[in-house]
Each structure stands twice: as structure tokens, then as C-alpha cells.
C-alpha positions in Angstrom: -3.4 -24.3 -8.6 -2.3 -27.4 -6.6 -0.6 -27.0 -3.2 2.5 -28.7 -4.8 2.9 -25.9 -7.2 5.3 -23.8 -5.2 8.4 -21.9 -6.2 10.9 -24.7 -5.2 8.9 -27.3 -7.1 8.6 -25.3 -10.2 12.3 -24.4 -10.0 13.3 -28.0 -9.7 11.2 -29.0 -12.7 12.7 -26.2 -14.6 16.2 -27.4 -13.7 15.3 -30.9 -14.8 13.9 -29.8 -18.0 17.0 -27.8 -18.9 19.2 -30.9 -18.2 16.9 -32.8 -20.6 17.2 -30.2 -23.2 21.0 -30.6 -23.0 20.8 -34.1 -24.2 22.1 -34.2 -27.7 20.0 -37.1 -28.9 16.8 -35.3 -28.2 14.3 -35.1 -31.1 13.0 -31.8 -32.1 9.4 -32.6 -31.1 10.6 -33.7 -27.7 12.8 -30.5 -27.4 9.7 -28.3 -28.1 7.6 -30.2 -25.6 10.3 -29.7 -22.9 10.6 -26.1 -23.9 7.0 -25.4 -23.7 6.9 -27.0 -20.2 9.9 -24.8 -19.3 8.0 -21.8 -20.2 5.1 -22.8 -17.9 7.6 -23.4 -15.1 9.2 -20.0 -15.5 5.8 -18.3 -15.5 4.9 -20.1 -12.4 8.2 -19.1 -10.7 7.7 -15.4 -11.7 4.1 -15.4 -10.2 5.3 -17.0 -6.9 8.1 -14.4 -6.8 5.7 -11.7 -7.4 3.4 -12.9 -4.7 6.4 -13.0 -2.3 7.5 -9.6 -3.2 3.9 -8.2 -2.5 4.1 -9.7 1.1 7.4 -8.2 2.0 7.4 -5.4 4.4 9.9 -3.2 6.1 9.8 -1.3 9.4 10.4 2.4 9.1 10.6 5.0 11.8 8.2 7.8 11.2 8.0 10.5 13.9 9.7 8.2 16.4 7.2 5.4 15.8 7.9 2.1 13.9 5.5 1.5 11.1 5.2 -1.2 8.7 5.6 -0.3 5.1 5.2 -2.5 1.9 8.5 -2.7 -0.1 8.3 -1.1 -3.4 10.7 -1.1 -6.4 
């Protein structure tokens, strides 16, 4: 995966694809092409969000000592 494949870039591509899909003159073939690319961007966004979620931690006090704890659902 290239360095440019980050959440913000994928989200922007997805927004651009949605805008294109809203064009009434779009052919069915082009609509399907944009839709398939949109699905790829959604999956990339989900992957990046999952990675970020795994990195989130919180500080909790246990027996008067602050400790890091990974956030869970």
C-alpha cells in the first residue's frame, strides 16, 4: 500500500466518486466503475479506522498507579 493511501485521501476520493455518481447523464458502465472504486475506498477507510482504533489507549488508575490500557468496544 502506498504512503498516499491514508484515510483522508481515501475519504476525499470517496466523496468525489459520490459526486460523480450523482451526475444524471452518467452511463451504466461508468456508474458501475465508480461504484466499484467507491467500495475499494470504503474498505480502505474501514481498514485505516480499524488500525487507528487499535492504537488508541486510555490511562486508568489501578491501585493508585496510572497505567495504559488499550480501548476496547
